[in-house]
C-alpha positions as CSV (number, residue, x, y, z in Angstrom):
1,M,-0.1,0.4,0.1
2,A,1.5,3.2,-1.1
3,A,2.3,5.8,1.6
4,V,-0.1,8.5,2.4
5,E,1.1,11.9,3.1
6,L,0.2,13.6,6.6
7,E,-2.7,15.9,6.3
8,W,-1.3,17.7,9.6
9,I,2.3,17.5,11.5
10,P,2.2,15.9,14.7
11,E,3.1,18.8,17.4
12,T,6.5,18.0,19.9
13,L,6.2,16.3,22.8
14,Y,6.8,19.0,24.7
15,N,3.6,21.1,23.0
16,T,1.5,18.0,23.4
17,A,2.3,18.0,26.9
18,I,1.7,21.7,27.3
19,S,-1.7,21.5,25.6
20,A,-2.5,18.3,27.7
21,V,-1.9,20.5,30.8
22,V,-4.2,23.4,29.5
23,D,-6.8,20.8,28.5
24,N,-6.8,20.2,32.4
25,Y,-6.0,23.7,33.5
26,S,-9.1,23.8,35.9
27,R,-7.6,20.5,37.9
28,S,-4.2,21.2,37.4
29,R,-4.5,25.1,38.2
30,R,-2.2,25.0,41.7
31,D,0.3,22.4,40.4
32,I,1.2,24.7,37.7
33,R,2.2,27.5,39.8
34,S,5.1,25.0,41.2
35,L,6.7,24.4,37.6
36,P,9.7,26.3,36.7
37,E,9.5,29.5,35.0
38,N,9.7,28.9,31.7
39,I,7.2,26.0,31.5
40,Q,5.0,27.7,33.7
41,F,5.0,31.1,31.2
42,D,4.2,28.2,28.4
43,V,1.4,27.1,29.9
44,Y,-0.4,30.5,30.0
45,Y,0.9,31.5,26.6
46,K,-1.1,28.6,25.5
47,L,-4.0,29.8,27.6
48,Y,-3.8,33.5,25.7
49,Q,-3.5,31.2,21.9
50,Q,-6.3,29.2,22.9
51,G,-8.4,32.8,23.7
52,R,-8.9,31.9,27.4
53,L,-8.3,35.1,28.3
54,C,-10.5,35.2,31.6
55,Q,-8.5,32.2,33.1
56,L,-5.2,33.9,32.2
57,G,-6.4,37.0,33.8
58,G,-6.8,35.6,36.8
59,E,-3.6,33.9,37.2
60,F,-1.8,37.4,35.7
61,C,-3.7,39.5,38.5
62,E,-1.6,37.4,40.9
63,L,1.5,39.1,42.4
64,E,3.3,35.8,42.8
65,V,2.1,34.5,39.6
66,F,3.3,37.5,37.6
67,A,6.4,37.9,39.3
68,K,7.5,34.2,38.3
69,V,6.4,34.9,35.0
70,L,8.6,38.2,34.7
71,R,11.4,36.0,35.4
72,A,11.1,34.1,31.9
73,S,13.4,37.0,30.5
74,D,13.7,35.2,27.2
75,K,10.3,35.6,26.3
76,R,9.3,39.2,27.6
77,H,7.9,39.9,23.7
78,L,5.6,36.8,24.0
79,L,4.8,38.2,27.5
80,H,3.7,41.7,26.1
81,H,1.2,39.9,23.8
82,C,-0.6,38.5,26.4
83,F,-0.8,41.5,28.5
84,Q,-2.0,43.3,25.7
85,A,-4.3,41.2,24.7
86,L,-5.7,41.3,28.6
87,M,-5.6,44.8,28.6
88,D,-7.8,45.4,25.2
89,H,-10.1,42.5,26.7
90,G,-10.9,44.9,29.5
91,V,-9.1,43.0,32.1
92,K,-6.8,45.7,33.8
93,V,-4.1,44.0,35.1
94,A,-1.6,46.7,35.4
95,S,-3.8,48.4,37.6
96,V,-4.4,45.4,39.6
97,L,-0.9,44.6,40.2
98,A,0.3,48.3,41.0
99,S,-2.1,48.3,43.6
100,S,-1.3,45.1,44.8
101,F,2.3,45.8,44.9
102,S,1.7,49.3,46.9
103,R,0.2,47.7,48.9
104,R,2.4,45.1,49.6
105,C,5.0,48.1,50.5
106,S,2.9,49.3,53.2
107,Y,2.2,46.0,54.7
108,I,6.2,45.5,55.1
109,A,7.1,48.9,56.0
110,E,8.1,47.8,59.5
111,S,9.9,44.8,58.5
112,D,13.8,43.9,58.1
113,A,15.8,45.5,55.7
114,H,16.2,42.4,53.2
115,V,12.5,42.0,53.2
116,K,12.5,45.8,51.6
117,E,15.5,45.1,49.8
118,K,14.0,42.1,48.0
119,A,10.7,44.4,47.6
120,I,12.7,47.3,45.9
121,Q,14.1,45.0,43.2
122,F,11.0,43.1,42.3
123,G,9.4,46.8,42.2
124,F,12.3,47.7,39.5
125,V,11.2,44.3,37.8
126,L,7.4,45.2,38.0
127,G,7.4,49.0,37.0
128,G,10.2,48.2,34.4
129,F,7.9,45.9,32.6
130,L,4.9,48.1,33.0
131,S,6.9,51.5,31.7
132,D,8.1,49.4,28.8
133,A,4.5,48.2,27.8
134,G,3.5,51.6,27.8
135,W,1.2,52.0,31.1
136,Y,3.0,54.8,32.8
137,G,0.5,55.9,35.0
138,D,0.6,52.1,36.7
139,A,4.7,51.9,36.1
140,E,4.5,55.4,38.1
141,K,2.9,54.2,41.1
142,V,4.7,51.2,41.3
143,F,8.0,53.2,41.8
144,L,6.7,55.7,44.1
145,S,6.3,52.6,46.3
146,C,9.7,51.7,45.9
147,L,10.9,55.4,46.5
148,Q,9.0,55.0,49.5
149,L,10.7,52.2,51.0
150,C,14.0,53.7,49.9
151,T,13.6,56.8,52.1
152,L,12.6,54.5,55.5
153,H,16.3,54.0,55.3
154,D,19.1,56.6,55.7
155,E,22.0,54.7,54.4
156,V,24.3,54.8,51.2
157,L,22.9,51.5,50.0
158,H,19.3,53.2,49.7
159,W,20.8,56.3,48.5
160,Y,21.9,54.4,45.7
161,R,18.2,52.7,45.2
162,A,16.5,56.0,45.3
163,V,18.8,57.5,43.0
164,E,18.1,54.8,40.0
165,C,14.1,55.5,41.8
166,C,14.4,58.5,40.5
167,V,16.0,57.8,37.3
168,R,13.2,55.4,36.7
169,L,10.5,57.2,37.9
170,L,11.5,60.8,35.3
171,H,11.2,58.1,32.9
172,V,7.5,57.2,32.9
173,R,6.6,61.1,34.3
174,N,8.3,62.0,31.3
175,G,6.3,59.2,29.2
176,N,3.0,60.5,30.7
177,C,3.6,64.0,30.2
178,K,3.9,64.8,33.7
179,Y,6.9,67.5,33.3
180,H,6.4,69.4,36.5
181,L,6.4,66.2,38.4
182,G,9.7,65.8,36.3
183,E,11.3,68.7,37.5
184,E,10.7,67.7,41.2
185,T,11.8,64.0,40.4
186,F,15.0,64.9,39.3
187,K,15.8,67.7,42.1
188,L,15.1,64.9,44.6
189,A,17.6,62.5,42.3
190,Q,20.4,65.5,42.7
191,S,19.7,65.7,46.5
192,Y,20.5,62.0,46.9
193,M,23.4,62.3,44.6
194,D,24.9,65.1,46.7
195,K,24.8,63.0,49.9
196,L,26.4,60.0,48.1
197,A,29.4,62.8,47.0
198,K,29.7,63.9,50.6
199,H,30.1,60.4,52.0
200,G,32.9,59.8,49.2
201,H,30.4,57.8,46.8
202,Q,29.9,58.3,43.1
203,A,26.7,57.0,40.8
204,N,27.1,57.3,37.1
205,K,24.6,60.1,36.1
206,A,24.3,59.2,32.2
207,A,20.8,57.5,32.8
208,L,19.3,60.9,35.1
209,Y,21.2,63.1,32.5
210,G,19.4,61.6,29.7
211,E,16.0,61.6,30.8
212,L,16.4,65.1,32.2
213,C,17.6,66.0,28.3
214,A,14.3,64.3,27.4
215,L,12.3,66.2,29.7
216,L,13.6,69.6,28.7
217,F,13.2,68.8,25.2
218,A,9.9,67.7,25.5
219,K,9.5,71.3,27.4
220,S,11.2,72.9,23.8
221,H,14.0,74.2,26.4
222,Y,16.7,73.0,23.5
223,D,19.7,75.0,24.5
224,E,19.0,73.4,28.1
225,A,18.5,70.0,26.8
226,Y,21.6,70.3,24.6
227,R,23.7,71.2,27.1
228,W,22.5,68.5,29.4
229,C,23.0,65.9,27.0
230,I,26.6,67.0,26.6
231,E,26.8,66.5,30.2
232,A,25.3,62.9,29.6
233,M,27.7,61.8,27.0
234,R,30.4,62.9,29.3
235,E,29.3,60.0,32.3
236,I,29.2,57.1,29.3
237,T,31.9,54.4,30.8
238,V,32.8,50.7,30.2
239,G,30.6,48.7,31.6
240,L,27.1,50.8,31.3
241,P,23.9,49.0,30.4
242,V,23.8,49.2,26.8
243,K,20.1,50.2,27.1
244,V,21.1,53.7,29.1
245,V,23.8,53.8,26.3
246,V,21.5,53.9,23.6
247,D,18.8,56.0,25.2
248,V,21.5,58.6,25.9
249,L,22.8,58.4,22.3
250,R,19.1,58.8,21.1
251,Q,18.6,61.7,23.4
252,A,21.9,63.7,22.3
253,S,20.6,62.9,18.8
254,K,17.4,64.7,19.1
255,A,19.1,67.6,20.8
256,C,21.6,68.1,18.1
257,V,18.6,67.8,15.4
258,V,16.8,70.9,16.5
259,K,20.2,72.7,17.2
260,R,21.0,71.9,13.8
261,E,23.4,70.0,14.2
262,F,23.0,67.5,11.4
263,R,26.3,65.6,11.1
264,K,26.7,65.2,14.7
265,A,23.3,63.9,15.0
266,E,23.5,61.4,12.2
267,Q,26.5,60.0,13.9
268,L,25.0,59.6,17.2
269,I,21.5,58.2,16.0
270,K,23.7,55.6,13.8
271,H,25.2,54.5,16.7
272,A,22.3,54.0,18.5
273,V,20.3,52.2,15.8
274,F,23.3,49.8,15.4
275,L,23.7,48.9,19.3
276,A,20.0,48.4,19.9
277,R,19.9,46.3,16.6
278,E,23.4,44.0,18.1
279,H,22.3,43.8,21.9
280,F,18.7,43.7,21.8
281,G,17.6,42.6,17.9
282,H,15.8,43.7,15.0
283,K,12.1,42.7,17.3
284,H,12.8,44.2,20.0
285,P,10.8,47.4,20.9
286,K,14.0,49.2,21.9
287,Y,15.5,49.1,18.5
288,S,12.1,50.7,17.3
289,D,12.7,53.6,19.5
290,T,16.0,54.2,18.0
291,L,14.4,53.9,14.3
292,L,11.6,56.5,15.5
293,D,14.7,59.0,16.2
294,Y,16.4,57.8,13.2
295,G,13.1,59.1,11.2
296,F,13.2,62.2,13.1
297,Y,16.7,62.9,12.1
298,L,16.0,61.9,8.0
299,L,13.3,64.1,8.1
300,N,14.7,67.1,9.4
301,V,17.5,66.6,6.8
302,D,14.8,66.3,3.9
303,N,15.5,62.8,3.2
304,I,11.3,62.1,3.7
305,C,11.4,58.8,1.6
306,Q,13.6,56.9,4.2
307,S,11.9,58.6,6.6
308,V,8.4,57.5,5.9
309,A,10.2,53.8,5.3
310,I,12.1,53.9,9.2
311,Y,8.7,55.2,10.7
312,Q,6.6,52.2,9.0
313,T,9.2,50.0,9.9
314,A,9.3,50.9,13.9
315,L,5.4,51.1,13.6
316,D,5.7,47.0,12.2
317,I,7.8,46.5,15.1
318,R,5.9,47.9,18.2
319,Q,2.5,46.3,16.3
320,S,4.3,43.0,16.3
321,V,5.2,43.5,20.2
322,F,2.2,45.2,21.5
323,G,-0.5,45.1,18.8
324,G,-3.8,46.2,19.9
325,K,-4.4,49.9,21.7
326,N,-1.0,50.8,23.0
327,I,0.2,53.8,23.6
328,H,3.9,53.4,21.9
329,V,1.5,52.0,18.7
330,A,-0.2,55.7,18.7
331,T,2.9,57.4,18.8
332,A,4.2,55.5,15.8
333,H,1.4,56.2,13.9
334,E,1.5,59.7,14.7
335,D,5.1,60.1,13.8
336,L,4.3,57.9,10.3
337,A,1.0,60.4,9.8
338,Y,3.6,63.3,9.8
339,S,5.9,62.0,7.6
340,S,3.2,60.6,5.4
341,Y,2.0,64.0,4.9
342,V,4.9,65.8,4.3
343,H,5.8,63.0,1.7
344,Q,2.5,63.2,0.2
345,Y,2.5,66.9,0.1
346,S,3.5,67.0,-3.6
347,S,0.5,64.9,-4.8
348,G,-2.3,65.9,-2.7
349,K,-3.2,62.5,-2.0
350,F,-3.1,62.2,2.3
351,D,-5.2,59.3,2.7
352,N,-2.2,57.3,4.1
353,A,-1.2,60.4,6.4
354,L,-4.8,60.5,7.6
355,F,-5.6,57.5,8.2
356,H,-2.2,56.8,10.6
357,A,-3.2,60.2,11.9
358,E,-6.9,59.3,13.0
359,R,-5.5,55.9,14.4
360,A,-3.3,57.5,16.7
361,I,-6.2,59.8,18.0
362,D,-8.6,56.7,18.1
363,I,-5.9,54.9,20.5
364,I,-4.9,57.4,22.8
365,T,-8.5,58.7,23.6
366,H,-9.5,54.9,24.3
367,I,-6.2,54.5,26.6
368,L,-5.5,58.3,28.1
369,P,-8.3,61.3,29.4
370,E,-9.5,63.5,26.5
371,D,-7.4,66.1,28.0
372,H,-4.1,64.3,27.9
373,L,-1.4,66.3,26.4
374,L,-0.8,63.3,23.9
375,L,-3.5,64.5,21.8
376,A,-2.3,67.6,21.1
377,S,0.0,66.7,18.6
378,S,-2.0,63.8,17.1
379,K,-4.8,66.2,16.9
380,R,-2.5,69.1,15.3
381,V,-1.3,66.7,12.5
382,K,-4.7,65.6,11.5
383,A,-5.9,69.4,11.2
384,L,-2.6,70.0,8.8
385,I,-4.0,67.2,6.9
386,L,-7.7,68.1,6.5
387,E,-6.6,71.8,5.8
388,E,-4.9,70.7,2.4
389,I,-7.8,68.2,2.1
390,A,-10.1,71.2,2.1
391,I,-7.9,73.5,-0.1
392,D,-8.1,70.8,-2.7
393,C,-11.5,70.4,-2.4
394,H,-14.1,71.8,-5.2
395,N,-17.3,71.3,-3.3
396,K,-17.7,74.4,-1.2
397,E,-19.2,72.8,1.5
398,T,-17.4,70.3,2.2
399,E,-14.5,72.4,2.1
400,E,-16.2,74.8,5.0
401,R,-16.8,71.6,6.9
402,L,-13.3,70.3,6.7
403,L,-11.7,73.7,7.6
404,Q,-13.9,74.1,10.3
405,E,-13.2,70.6,11.9
406,A,-9.5,71.5,11.1
407,H,-10.1,74.5,13.2
408,D,-11.7,72.6,16.1
409,L,-8.7,70.5,16.4
410,H,-6.2,73.2,16.6
411,L,-8.2,75.1,18.9
412,S,-8.2,71.8,21.2
413,S,-4.2,71.5,20.7
414,L,-3.8,75.1,21.8
415,Q,-5.7,74.5,25.2
416,L,-3.8,71.5,25.6
417,A,-0.3,73.3,24.9
418,K,-1.4,76.2,27.1
419,K,-2.2,73.7,30.1
420,A,0.8,72.2,30.1
421,F,3.2,74.6,29.3
422,G,1.8,78.0,29.5
423,E,1.5,80.9,27.1
424,F,5.0,81.5,26.8
425,N,6.4,78.3,25.2
426,V,7.5,77.1,21.7
427,Q,4.7,74.5,21.4
428,T,2.0,77.0,22.3
429,A,3.7,79.9,19.7
430,K,3.9,77.0,17.0
431,H,-0.2,76.3,17.6
432,Y,-0.8,80.0,17.1
433,G,1.0,80.2,14.0
434,N,-1.0,76.3,12.7
435,L,-4.2,78.2,13.3
436,G,-2.4,81.8,11.7
437,R,-2.3,79.7,8.8
438,L,-5.9,78.0,8.9
439,Y,-7.4,81.6,9.2
440,Q,-5.8,82.7,5.8
441,S,-7.3,79.2,4.0
442,M,-10.5,80.3,6.0
443,R,-10.0,83.7,4.8
444,K,-10.4,85.2,8.0
445,F,-7.2,87.6,7.9
446,K,-8.2,89.7,10.6
447,E,-7.9,86.7,13.1
448,A,-4.6,85.3,11.1
449,E,-2.6,88.5,11.8
450,E,-3.3,88.3,15.3
451,M,-2.3,84.6,15.3
452,H,0.7,85.1,13.5
453,I,2.1,88.5,15.5
454,K,1.0,86.5,18.9
455,A,3.6,83.4,17.8
456,I,6.5,86.0,16.5
457,Q,6.0,87.7,19.7
458,I,6.2,84.5,21.5
459,K,9.1,83.4,19.7
460,E,10.9,86.5,19.7
461,Q,10.9,87.4,23.5
462,L,11.0,84.2,24.9
463,L,12.7,81.7,22.7
464,G,14.0,83.5,19.6
465,K,16.7,85.2,21.9
466,K,16.6,83.0,25.1
467,L,17.2,80.0,23.5
468,F,18.5,80.4,20.1
469,G,19.4,84.0,19.8
470,E,17.7,86.8,17.1
471,G,18.2,83.9,14.5
472,Y,15.9,81.5,15.7
473,S,15.0,79.5,13.0
474,G,11.3,78.8,14.3
475,L,10.3,82.4,13.3
476,E,10.5,81.7,9.7
477,Y,7.4,80.0,9.4
478,D,5.6,83.1,11.1
479,Y,7.4,85.8,9.1
480,R,6.4,84.2,6.0
481,G,2.8,83.4,7.3
482,L,2.4,87.7,7.7
483,I,3.9,88.1,4.4
484,K,1.2,85.7,2.8
485,L,-1.1,87.2,4.7
486,Y,-0.7,90.9,3.8
487,N,0.1,90.0,0.2
488,S,-3.7,88.6,0.0
489,V,-5.2,91.5,1.5
490,G,-3.0,93.8,-0.9
491,N,-1.3,95.5,2.1
492,Y,2.1,96.0,0.1
493,E,3.5,98.2,2.9
494,K,3.2,95.4,5.3
495,V,4.9,92.8,2.6
496,F,7.8,95.2,1.9
497,E,8.0,95.5,5.7
498,Y,8.4,92.0,6.7
499,H,10.0,91.1,3.4
500,N,13.3,93.2,5.0
501,I,12.5,91.9,8.2
502,L,12.9,88.3,7.1
503,S,15.8,89.4,4.5
504,N,17.6,90.9,8.1
505,W,16.8,87.3,9.5
506,N,18.4,85.3,6.6
507,R,21.4,87.2,7.2
508,L,21.7,86.8,10.9
509,R,21.2,83.3,10.5
510,D,24.2,83.2,7.9
511,R,26.4,84.7,10.5
512,Q,25.3,82.0,12.9
513,F,26.0,78.9,10.8
514,A,29.2,78.5,12.2
515,V,29.1,74.9,14.3
516,A,30.0,74.9,17.8
517,D,32.1,72.1,18.7
518,A,31.2,72.0,22.2
519,L,29.6,68.4,21.7
520,E,32.1,67.1,19.4
521,D,35.0,66.1,21.6
522,V,32.7,65.0,24.3
523,M,31.1,63.2,21.6
524,H,34.3,61.6,20.5
525,L,35.3,60.9,23.9
526,G,32.2,59.1,24.9
527,L,32.4,57.1,21.6
528,R,35.9,56.2,21.7
529,K,34.8,54.5,25.5
530,L,31.8,52.7,23.8
531,A,34.2,51.4,21.0
532,S,36.6,50.2,23.4
533,G,34.3,48.7,25.8
534,V,30.9,48.1,23.8
535,L,31.5,47.8,20.3
536,A,33.9,45.6,17.9
537,V,33.4,48.4,15.5
538,D,31.9,51.7,15.4
539,P,28.7,52.0,13.1
540,F,29.2,55.1,11.1
541,T,27.2,53.9,7.8
542,E,27.2,55.6,4.7
543,G,23.4,55.2,3.6
544,D,20.4,53.7,6.0
545,A,21.0,52.2,9.1
546,L,21.1,49.0,8.1
547,Q,24.2,49.2,5.7
548,K,26.6,46.0,5.8
549,S,29.6,48.1,5.6
550,L,31.4,50.0,8.2
551,L,33.5,53.0,8.6
552,R,36.3,52.6,10.9
553,K,37.2,56.3,13.0
554,D,40.3,57.6,14.1
555,W,39.7,59.3,17.2
556,K,42.2,62.0,16.6
557,G,39.1,63.1,14.0
558,A,40.4,61.7,10.6
559,V,37.6,59.1,9.2
560,L,39.9,55.9,7.9
561,R,38.1,54.7,4.7
562,P,37.8,51.2,4.4
563,K,40.3,49.0,2.3
564,G,40.7,49.4,-1.1
565,G,41.3,53.4,-1.3
566,V,37.6,54.5,-1.7
567,T,38.0,58.1,-2.0
568,E,35.1,60.6,-1.1
569,A,32.9,61.3,-4.0
570,P,32.7,65.1,-4.9
571,P,29.3,66.8,-3.6
572,P,26.4,66.4,-6.0
573,T,24.9,69.0,-8.1
574,V,21.4,69.6,-8.0
575,Y,18.8,72.2,-9.3
576,V,18.8,75.1,-7.1
577,V,15.7,76.9,-6.5
578,D,15.0,79.3,-3.5
579,P,11.4,77.8,-1.9
580,H,11.1,81.1,-0.5
581,W,11.0,83.2,-3.6
582,V,9.1,81.0,-5.3
583,G,6.2,81.2,-2.4
584,R,6.5,84.9,-2.1
585,L,6.4,86.2,-5.5
586,A,3.4,83.9,-6.7
587,A,1.5,84.8,-3.0
588,T,1.1,81.4,-2.1
589,T,4.2,81.3,0.5
590,Q,6.6,78.4,0.8
591,D,6.1,75.0,0.6
592,R,4.8,73.6,3.7
593,C,6.5,70.7,3.6
594,T,9.8,72.8,4.3
595,D,8.1,74.3,7.4
596,L,8.6,71.5,10.1
597,S,7.2,73.2,13.0
598,Y,4.3,71.8,13.1
599,L,5.2,69.1,15.2
600,G,7.8,70.5,17.5
601,R,10.4,70.5,14.7
602,T,11.9,74.0,13.6
603,P,11.7,74.7,9.8
604,L,14.3,72.8,7.9
605,H,17.6,74.0,6.5
606,P,19.6,71.0,5.5
607,P,23.3,70.7,6.4
608,K,26.1,71.4,3.6
609,S,27.4,67.8,4.5
610,T,23.9,66.1,3.7
611,A,24.4,63.6,0.6
612,V,21.4,64.5,-2.1
613,G,20.0,62.4,-4.5
614,T,20.7,62.4,-8.2
615,A,17.2,61.9,-9.0
616,L,16.4,65.3,-8.6
617,S,19.2,66.5,-11.2
618,H,18.3,63.8,-13.4
619,R,14.2,64.2,-13.3
620,M,13.5,67.6,-11.5
621,Q,16.1,69.8,-13.2
622,P,14.7,71.7,-16.2
623,P,16.5,71.6,-19.1
624,S,17.3,75.5,-19.6
625,L,18.8,76.0,-16.2
626,P,22.0,75.2,-14.7
627,S,22.9,72.7,-12.4
628,H,24.7,74.2,-8.9
629,P,26.9,72.6,-6.4
630,Y,25.1,71.9,-3.3
631,H,27.8,73.8,-1.1
632,K,26.8,77.1,-2.9
633,A,22.8,76.3,-2.1
634,D,23.2,77.2,1.5
635,K,19.8,77.1,2.8
636,C,17.9,77.7,-0.3
637,F,17.9,74.2,-1.4
638,A,14.5,72.8,-2.9
639,G,14.4,69.2,-3.1
640,P,11.9,67.4,-5.3
641,H,9.2,67.0,-3.0
642,H,9.7,71.1,-3.0
643,I,9.2,71.7,-6.7
644,V,6.5,69.4,-6.8
645,G,4.5,71.3,-3.7
646,I,5.4,74.1,-5.5
647,Q,4.0,73.3,-8.8
648,R,0.7,72.3,-6.8
649,R,0.7,75.5,-4.9
650,L,1.1,77.5,-7.9
651,K,-1.6,75.5,-9.5
652,R,-3.9,76.1,-7.0
653,A,-3.1,79.8,-7.1
654,Q,-4.2,79.7,-10.7
655,T,-7.4,78.2,-10.4
656,R,-8.4,80.3,-7.0
657,N,-7.0,83.9,-8.5
658,G,-5.3,84.5,-11.6
659,N,-4.1,87.7,-10.2
660,D,-1.5,85.8,-8.6
661,L,0.1,84.8,-11.3
662,N,-0.2,88.1,-12.9
663,C,1.6,89.7,-10.1
664,L,4.5,87.1,-10.7
665,H,4.8,87.7,-14.3
666,K,4.3,91.8,-13.9
667,L,7.4,91.4,-11.7
668,F,9.5,90.0,-13.9
669,K,8.0,91.6,-16.8
670,Y,9.0,95.4,-15.1
671,P,12.2,94.6,-13.1
672,Q,12.2,98.1,-12.6
673,H,9.4,97.8,-10.0
674,T,11.6,95.3,-7.6
675,G,13.9,96.7,-5.4
676,S,17.9,96.3,-5.9
677,S,17.9,94.1,-2.7
678,T,15.6,92.1,-4.3
679,R,17.1,91.7,-7.5
680,A,20.5,91.3,-5.6
681,H,18.8,88.2,-3.3
682,L,17.5,87.0,-6.5
683,Q,20.8,86.6,-8.4
684,K,23.0,85.7,-5.1
685,H,20.6,82.3,-4.5
686,S,19.6,81.5,-7.9
687,Q,22.1,82.4,-10.0
688,I,19.7,82.6,-13.0
689,D,18.2,85.7,-14.4
690,S,14.6,87.3,-14.0
691,W,13.2,86.1,-17.3
692,H,14.3,82.3,-17.1
693,F,13.1,81.6,-13.6
694,C,9.6,83.2,-14.6
695,S,9.5,80.9,-17.5
696,T,10.5,77.9,-15.6
697,V,7.9,78.9,-13.1
698,K,5.4,79.2,-16.3
699,N,6.9,75.6,-17.8
700,L,5.8,74.0,-14.0
701,I,2.8,75.3,-14.3
702,E,1.7,74.5,-17.5
703,N,3.1,70.5,-17.7
């Protein structure tokens, strides 16, 4: 008789045994708890796979059982699956565990020191898991209980424990947007550090300074965040946990991005990505954290396409680990929504961006209160998308409805920002700027003027000079908004006034373009320590984060090329257009994809060292115009999405108001109507004559 193929593959003996135990779960429940940690976890995971969540929830809500499950550390990602499924099912296992631990800590307050020490250690593990899973409120409750136990003994060991507890507490409060409490936590940690120092003991401050940098960054105190990230880098030593090193590198990179230190930001974030991938693996949440920050860097250097891909990868990882309605998934959706909005701006197709923005809002509103600060940025992104959809809509009623919805979202975001940060904060100012732009689209010019002026006043008085100096890049967005506004209402006196202000601002920015090397030495010092103690090679990659070829670094400053004597390629040539001029001449303002202030990002000025793809010069360059080396373009570089975005804006202007294009043609037809400073600016930045420029814009419109 011929052999017949099996229609199923038998399970292993081990899996068969696990299934048998689960089938008889009600009878063997007590015996299961005596099994080793790994086997016990496998039984519980089988319950999850069979959808028996009520029984699984009953087990996980018991502190002793969950403590044993947490010791199966090699299966942490599977534990996240089970835990999130329970939370989605309505079993509030996170709050139950946090409350149980808090009660236990109050019971053992009078117990021996070793009992309390054991409870503190378990609290760190439990709170760390809840923090990693995104349940910050419950994690905070656990760490507060640990801190209370630490304060019961005034001795060196408990001072160290208190410092560690404060660092963890600061992290969850940052994640939960409790910034005022975060400041208090940092001060408490410093007091314990001072106690240790007075008694001749030193605790490493890298993690504490890294969390402080994250706190200051979230509050838009970028100058202070930059300063503290330098201090955190100085604290990196051999033997420091890789997680701490990765987090410090991530925060330092973000601080460098907002300070426009792109070369340093690139080195730092690529180190973080490499370390996280090598140490944690490519499916770990920590790796997704680094990818989100890498996407932030790419977005700010105008590598939009790669940024979208990186954000998508980070979202995929978080969905595979957490799934469901999790705060980490929501933040990844939000970041992907904004990058997709920028990426799709040239085409005007915002379906994907809108999907991710709405998904982020749905998740956050399901988990957190309606007035939580995390909703502000998600609502702002959705409002920006709706505004663009409305502008392109040919149905008047639909346009008005979308603009009104965007208006409501912007107002809600503004109120949340004012509640969290107060009136005089860069985040609040950016909301005012967004409202000003929206009011222009709604043709409410008086309200638009008020919003833009208010945004400028806040940035100039509080932030421009205090944090960045008078050349603060966030001012550009509002200056251009006012120029467009006054142009729309025919107030040309104000148009020329703000043209002059913007010209002075540009000159000031040029003078401030010299890069301070305060972080340079520290970065080399810290990464030298990394290379000797953590890394076998330094992950300075050419291209995306997953490049296989690595460069070695001479810590005296020179880059040593790989074997083979590969020389550095010359700077690519690109078609240089000043998007500022295209925007102001066509009365349609600069392509918004360069205005990264919507999400707390400052307007884009790519660094001179950025490698620009050749697709621009091959596909986007009009044949009648010469190429220019990128280093001559300075801050007037227009990428492919800029040019296509400008084309879309100009087409819109042609449809809505032919006078806009008439103004453009008249300006070039009668060059005597332009001032000498205007012509000089055009000649300096565009390197082409007026007629050439006008015909190019005309070709873009007609094609």
